[in-house]
N, C-alpha and C positions, 0 to 999 in steps of 0.2 A: 100137691094137695091144696095149695093155696089158690082159691078162686079169685078171679078178677071181678071186683065189684063195679057195677055201672055207676058212673058219675055224671052229673048234669053239666053240660058244656055251656060256654058263653054264647049269647045271641050273636048271630051273624051280622056283620056290618055291611055286607054287599047288598046292592039294590036299594030301592026306595021303600021306606016304611019298615015296620018291624017284621021279623021272620022268626020261626020257631027255633028253640035252642038246638044247637048242633051237637051231635054226640062227639065226645073227645076221642082223639086217637088213643088206642089202648096203651100206648107207652108214654102218654103225656103226663107229666107230674101235676099233682093237684094241690099240694100244699107244701109245708116247709119242713116236715120231719121224715116222712116215710114214703117210698114208692115201690113199684114193682118192675122198673125198667132193668133189663139185663144188659150189661155192657158188652160191646163188641170185642171179642177176644180172638187173638190169632190161634191158628190150629194147634200150635205147640202148647199153648196154655190150656186149650180145651182138652188136649190129650192127657195133661197132667191130672185133671180133675178125678177120674176114677182111680188112678194109681194112688194119689194122696189119700183119697177117701178110704180105700181098702187098707192102707197102712195104718191110718189113725184108728179105724174100726178094730183092726187086729190088736192094737195096743190096748184099747179099752176093754175088749173082750178077754184079753189075757190078764190084765191087771185088776180089773173090777172085782172078780170073784174072791180075790185075796184080801180085799179091804174089809176092815171090821168097824162097823158104824155104831155109834151111840147117838140116837136122835132125841133131841129135847125140844118140845114145843109142837109135837105132832097133834096135840089136841086142838091147836088153833085152826087148821083146815077142817077138822072134823066138826067144830062148832059152826064154821061157815056153811058146810054142807047141810047141817041140821036146820039152818035157816033158809034152805032152798036156794042158796047161791053157790057159785063156783069161785075159784081162786085165781087171782092174778099174781103169780110168783115173780119175784125180782131178786137177782143176785149179781155179784160182781163177776166179770168175765174171767178173772184169775182162776176160779174154781170150776171151770166148765167141765173138766175131765171127771172129777168125782161126782159132780152133779149129774152128768150124762149117764153114769152107771146107776146111781141111786134112784133116779126118777125114770128109768127106762120102762118101756112097755105100759105106760099109763095114758098114752094118747095125748099128752100135754102139747098144746100148740105153741111153738116158739117162734118169735119174730126173727127172721133170718135175713141177713144182708144179701143184696143181689150182686155184690162184688165177687171177684174171683174166689176169695176165701170162703164166702158164703155158699158158693156153688158146690164145693166139695164137702163143706160142713153139712149142707142140707142132706146129702146122701148118707153121711154118717148118722145123723140124728134120726133120720127116717128109718134106717136099718135098726136103730135102737128102740123103735116104737114110739117116736114123737111125731107130731104133726108139724107142719111149717106154714107160716104166713110170710110171704116174700116182701121185704121192705128195707130200704136203706135209710139210715138216720142222717145221711149227708147229701141225698140226691132228690129231695122233694117228695111230696105226695103223702096221702094218708090211707092208701089202699090196704097196706099191711094191717093197720089198726082196724079197718073196717072188717077184714076177714076175721080177726081175733074177736071182735064184738059179736059177730055172727056165731062163731064157735062157742062163745060163752052162753049165748042164748040156747044153743043146742045141747048144753050141759057138759061142756069140755073145759078143763082148766087151760090157762095160758101162762106163758113165762117169758121173761126178758133177761138177757144178759145186759144189765142196766147201764153199763158204761161202754158197751160195744157199739159198733164193731171195731173201732180203733181209738177209743178214748175220747177225752182225757181220762186217765186211770182214776177210778174212785169218784167220778163226777156223774151223778145220776141224770139220765135224760128224762124228758117229761112224759114219755109214752104211757107208762102205767097209770099216772094220775089222770091223763086224758081218757084212757080206757075205763078207768074206775068210775068217772063221772058219767060216761056214756052208758055203761052197762049196769051200774048199781052193784057190781061185784067188788070186793075189797082187795087191797094189795097186801100180800104177805111177803116180807123180806126175810132172807135167811143167808147163812154162810156156813162153810165147811172148813174146819181146821184139821190138820193131820199131825201126827207125832214125828213122822219121818217123810221127807220128800225133797224134791229139787225145785227151787225157785229160779226161773230164768230171768235174771234181772236185766238182760239186754232186750227183752220184749216189752212192748208198751204196757201190757197188763200185769207184768211180773207173774207170768204163767206158772201155775203150780202143777208139777207131776208127782203124785204120791209115790212113795216107795212100795214095792211089793210087800204085802202083809202089814201095811201101816194101819194104825188105829186112827179113826176119824170121828169127829164130833160134828153134828149138825145142830145149829141153833136157829129156831124160827121165832120171830117176834109176833106180837098180837096184830090182828088185822087193822088196816087203815082204810076207812070208808070215806068216800068223796061224794057229797050230796049232788044230785042231778042239777040243782039250782046254784051250785057253787059259782061265785064270780071270780074275777081275776085274782083278787087278793086272797081269797080262800084257796084257790088252786095253788097259788104260790106257797101259802102256809102248809098245804098238804105235801107239796114237793119238798119243802124244807124238813117236814116231819119224816118223810120217806128217806131222805138223805141221812138224817140223824140216826134213824133206826138201822140203816145199812151199815153205817160206820160203827155203831155199837155192837151189832152181832159179829161184825168182822173182828173188832178188837178183842172180844171175849173168845171167839172161836180160835183166832190165831194164837192167843196166849194160853189156851186151855191146858196144854200139856206142860206148861211151865208153872202153872198154879199149884198150890198145895192141895191136898185132898180136901181140906176144910173149905178152901175157897171154891173148889169145884162143886162141893156139896151145896154151898150157898147158892151158886148159880143154878144148880139142878132144881132146887126148890123154887127159885124165881121163874125159870122157864117152864116148869111143869104146872104152874098155877092155871 
């Protein structure tokens, strides 16, 4: 579903005098954050992709319907839509399983790594009703962001696992801020906490697998807008603001079921404003 966007190539240096720009090779990286190049995988790895995808999809389809969600801050995206904008959602990779179920079948376009993990992940999330824009945060290029900007123009929300695909854990990458400046659409950060589940501390993201029939809380922060004329200093300030809000919703959501009912009610009033 991710289209490849045409990029302007560098002028040719062959021959005398100037020559028209040459078209880039479709797999050529174009900048420093995202690209669409697929790695060369041995047949054994390629064969694993549909098997892993089917297994993960089965887990989500079995577990998801048992989860009981309380969502706080749902008015935030509704206010964005009322202004004629779409949303750029950002969340930590740790909670990708409950997010995948909660946000299914909404057509949200997710930036998806081109590495091996991303190839089976792409199948899973598309089966769950997401769109994908292919791009790696470690292998150059901005084509994935270009696809997401186009989808926002077409009236579709976008989303980032903001510390993915491989960390560092809880360190936000710059993609949403760049996309927000380009599109005029705001960033909305959120997190999900559960009362029962397994944290895999041997994984880079401390991956969370909710227990069947777990209670879950979703906390969404107010939108972060980035002006089209934002300079480097303002872009950095917006990145710091996004990081701070991501940390805050994570801290509150992760501690939700240890709070007293009075504390939870205070946060409900805050996030429902």
